[in-house]
Backbone bond lengths (Angstrom), bond angles and torsions (degrees), N, CA, C in turn:
res aa  C-N    CA-C-N  psi(-1)  N-CA   C-N-CA  omega(-1)  CA-C   N-CA-C  phi
1 M - - - 1.438 - - 1.529 108.72 -
2 T 1.308 116.62 129.42 1.458 122.25 179.67 1.516 109.66 -110.02
3 V 1.317 115.28 128.05 1.462 121.08 177.14 1.516 107.31 -114.72
4 S 1.317 116.07 129.38 1.457 120.61 -179.35 1.525 109.48 -111.44
5 L 1.333 115.74 112.17 1.460 121.81 178.21 1.525 108.77 -122.07
6 P 1.306 117.09 141.21 1.465 118.38 175.06 1.534 110.48 -65.17
7 L 1.311 116.02 141.25 1.460 121.10 -178.92 1.522 111.16 -60.21
8 V 1.323 116.82 -36.15 1.463 119.57 -178.73 1.530 110.90 -64.22
9 L 1.316 118.21 -31.12 1.465 121.64 176.94 1.530 110.62 -67.65
10 I 1.295 116.54 -43.36 1.461 121.16 179.52 1.530 110.39 -66.04
11 L 1.338 116.74 -44.67 1.459 119.99 178.77 1.525 111.53 -65.41
12 G 1.325 116.74 -36.82 1.458 120.59 176.72 1.518 111.57 -63.68
13 F 1.315 116.60 -39.20 1.463 121.01 177.16 1.525 111.19 -62.72
14 F 1.332 116.32 -44.76 1.462 119.82 178.86 1.525 111.34 -66.70
15 A 1.326 117.17 -37.69 1.468 120.26 177.53 1.522 110.28 -64.54
16 W 1.320 117.27 -43.59 1.467 120.68 177.79 1.526 110.66 -60.72
17 G 1.327 116.14 -44.27 1.463 120.42 179.13 1.527 112.02 -63.41
18 A 1.329 116.72 -39.34 1.465 120.17 178.69 1.518 110.92 -65.40
19 I 1.329 117.02 -39.40 1.461 120.75 179.25 1.520 110.27 -70.40
20 K 1.307 116.55 -44.09 1.470 121.68 -174.24 1.536 112.69 -73.17
21 F 1.322 117.09 -47.31 1.455 120.60 -170.09 1.531 114.66 -103.34
22 L 1.329 117.58 -27.36 1.458 119.74 -177.78 1.521 112.86 -100.58
23 G 1.319 116.99 -8.71 1.458 120.15 178.79 1.513 114.67 77.20
24 V 1.327 117.34 20.35 1.463 120.63 177.06 1.528 108.25 -71.33
25 R 1.307 115.70 135.37 1.463 119.51 -178.53 1.524 110.45 -75.30
26 P 1.323 118.02 142.31 1.479 120.87 -178.32 1.523 114.04 -57.95
27 W 1.331 118.24 -33.42 1.460 119.00 -179.41 1.519 111.30 -67.13
28 I 1.326 117.91 -27.67 1.467 120.33 176.61 1.529 109.97 -69.75
29 V 1.328 116.97 -39.38 1.467 121.00 177.45 1.527 109.78 -62.52
30 V 1.330 116.83 -43.74 1.472 121.04 178.73 1.530 109.96 -63.89
31 L 1.320 117.73 -42.58 1.460 121.56 179.40 1.528 111.46 -61.81
32 I 1.321 117.34 -42.39 1.470 120.86 178.43 1.532 110.47 -64.35
33 A 1.331 117.16 -41.10 1.467 120.34 178.63 1.529 111.13 -63.86
34 L 1.326 116.91 -43.69 1.463 120.00 178.35 1.522 111.53 -64.39
35 F 1.326 117.27 -38.71 1.460 120.72 176.67 1.527 110.44 -62.67
36 G 1.323 117.11 -37.61 1.467 120.32 177.61 1.515 112.22 -64.24
37 F 1.348 117.28 -40.76 1.464 120.06 176.57 1.523 110.64 -64.96
38 W 1.331 117.31 -41.06 1.458 120.63 178.02 1.524 110.35 -63.40
39 L 1.316 116.72 -43.82 1.455 121.66 -178.52 1.527 111.69 -63.75
40 S 1.312 117.39 -30.46 1.466 120.37 -179.49 1.527 112.56 -70.38
41 H 1.325 117.64 -12.46 1.467 121.19 178.79 1.523 112.06 -105.77
42 T 1.318 117.49 17.61 1.454 121.34 178.26 1.525 109.76 -106.46
43 F 1.321 115.53 -179.02 1.462 120.76 179.37 1.530 112.13 -69.12
44 L 1.322 118.37 -11.18 1.464 121.73 179.63 1.524 113.28 -82.90
45 A 1.327 117.31 -9.96 1.464 121.10 -175.89 1.535 113.62 -55.71
46 P 1.350 119.88 -46.27 1.480 118.06 179.18 1.533 113.32 -60.80
47 A 1.328 116.96 -37.63 1.463 119.39 179.39 1.525 110.96 -68.35
48 I 1.328 116.28 -38.53 1.463 120.09 178.55 1.522 110.18 -65.69
49 E 1.335 116.39 -42.84 1.468 119.71 179.60 1.524 111.30 -64.18
50 S 1.314 116.70 -43.01 1.465 120.48 179.27 1.527 111.17 -62.11
51 G 1.340 116.37 -43.88 1.462 120.07 178.92 1.513 112.38 -65.10
52 T 1.329 115.66 -38.40 1.464 119.36 178.79 1.521 111.01 -65.92
53 R 1.332 116.06 -44.41 1.477 119.48 178.95 1.528 111.29 -63.11
54 S 1.326 117.02 -40.06 1.467 120.52 178.19 1.531 110.46 -64.12
55 G 1.326 116.48 -43.02 1.468 120.30 179.18 1.507 112.29 -62.82
56 V 1.333 116.77 -42.57 1.458 120.56 177.92 1.519 110.61 -64.69
57 G 1.335 116.48 -39.24 1.461 120.19 177.14 1.517 112.66 -62.19
58 V 1.319 116.98 -39.71 1.468 121.15 179.33 1.532 109.41 -66.62
59 V 1.347 116.47 -44.40 1.457 119.98 -179.18 1.528 110.95 -64.42
60 N 1.320 116.78 -39.70 1.460 121.23 -179.49 1.525 112.58 -79.06
61 G 1.324 117.82 -11.99 1.459 120.79 -179.67 1.521 113.54 78.85
62 S 1.333 116.67 20.28 1.462 119.08 -178.85 1.519 110.74 -126.93
63 H 1.341 116.50 38.32 1.460 119.10 -179.52 1.519 110.21 -69.67
64 D 1.344 114.76 144.14 1.474 120.78 -176.50 1.498 110.78 -100.33
């Protein structure tokens, strides 16, 4: 069975859980998200994308 969920939904769920149950302040969640957007426009973006695709492939059982 394959379930397709947008990544932003999953990350939003984890952010909500961190705020609700772990006591993480909302401004820290916003800061981490902004840092991620900034990081995606640097020279590290291809390596991050490759690692993410490899991780998804391993989880899905279809790694190349």
